[in-house]
Structure formats: C-alpha cells, structure tokens
C-alpha positions, 0 to 999 in steps of 0.5 A: 062263837066258841069252838066245840070242846073249849071253855073261854069263860073263867071259872071263879074259885072262892077267892083271889089267886092265880089266873090258871089255864088247864090244857088237857085233851081227855074230857073226864081228866080235864073236868076232874082236874078243873074241879080240883083247881076250883077248890084250891085257894091258890087259884083264882080262875080256871080256863080250859083248852083241849089242844095246842091251838086252843091253848095258844089262842087262850094265851093270846087272849090273856096269858095265865100265871099258872099253866097246867099242861098235858104234854100229849095233845091231839094236834102236837107236843104240849110243850108248844103251848108252854113255849108260846106262853113264854113269849107273853109272860116273863115268869109263868109257873108250869105244871106238866101232866103226862102218862109218859113222864118217865122218858120225857125230854123237856125243852131247856127254855121251859125248865126254869118255869116248871113248878112240878110234873104230875103223872096222870095215873095219879094226877088228882093226888099229885096235883094237890101236892103241887098246888099246895107248894105253889107259894114257895115254888122250886125256884124261890124256895129257901129250904130243902136240899140242893139238887147238886148236893144230893147228886153228890151223895149218889154212887158214881153209877147213879150219877151217870144214870142221873145225867143221862136221864136229864138228857132225855135218854130212855132206860133202854138207851141208858142200859145200852150206853152203860152196858148194863141191863135195863132192870139195873137202870130201873133199880138205879132210877128208883134209888135216885128218886129215893135220894131226891125224895121225889116221885119217878116223874119228878125225878125226870125233870129234876134231872133235866133241870140239874143238867141244864143248870150245870151246863149253863153254870147257873146257881142250883135251886133247892128242892122244897 
C-alpha cells in the first residue's frame, strides 16, 4: 500500500525524456511543478515525494536522472535525498528548490551535479528556464563565460564577498567579517549577480561551485 501523500506511479509526459523525481512537501507547489514537468519535452516521467524518507525510498526503487529537490523538508534537510541519490546514480542532474537559497550552504559532493537553483517564490518561471537548459547543463556547456574569468572582473571587495558567499556565510556574517554594513553586503551581492548574469539564488550556488573548484584545483565550468 502506498503511503499517504506520495505517488509511486510514473506520470508520463508526451514523449521520451528524463526520469524525474520531484521532492516537495507543499502540496500546491508540488502539483503546480509536476504539471509543468509533465509538459516539458525534457522530462519523460515524474514521480512525487513529500519527505526525505519518501524521496530516498523512491530512489531505491528507481534512481532518477533528474532530481528536483526542496531543501526544507518536514523530516530533515533535502540534501540528504541528493546524497542518497549519489550512491545510486553516478551522474544525476539536480535542481534545487528553496525559499531561502540566499544563505544556502551546499554539500560539496552535490555541487558538480547541480544544474540550477530555483527560488520557490518564482518557481514556475525559473524552473521553466532550468528545464530548457537541461540539454546543455552547467557542466557540459561549451559556450558562455567562465566563472573565474567573470570573478576576475569584480572589484577586490566583490571578490571577497563572492568567496564568503561560496563558503555559506550569511550577509550578516559577511558584514561582520569585513567590517561593513549589511546593506553594503546586499549591494555587493546584487552587483555580483549582475556581473554573472544570474539571479540571486543562482549566484549563491555558483559562488559555492567556484570556491569548491578553486579549492580542489579543478577546471572551471562555463555558465550557459
């Protein structure tokens, strides 16, 4: 018998595509996003879970190619679902969902697999853009500017803020560390997002990815 609140059956779209698992605890948001996913030519099937436990169980049944993951779940951090997926799938694509991506700190092992991050306050629009870019992906794109190159165009203060954002520091903590006001930090964040040509939510995980690759001496990935 299926547990209440989770659909174990695949919801088929109009054509072949990625096997997708959507993990989102808010019912209305989940149904809205599932409807969008079912119309995407990139997606072949959609399963829905509402908790860490349900998400991990569905991964054990069939690891998805695409995981759309709410970070704030009722039984724990959504990143646990992503980490569980990495044990079953070598190269999954992950799209993060959160209303608090502003100060999000990502587990380093997940970073290479994150295709996009989506602010739930504008999830429908941002998820549409993310789905449209699935074929290229951050890791495989051959066009666009290099994160490191763009970071070099920032002022020294913006570079400091960018690295601190990448390490998961909040605006308040950054302000204290650099002895500047929080409003000044917010201004730097906006300027950095403009330089990168991305939203504030995307800038957070791009900063984390940049810091991760810098620390591990990995080749920089281009931004689509």
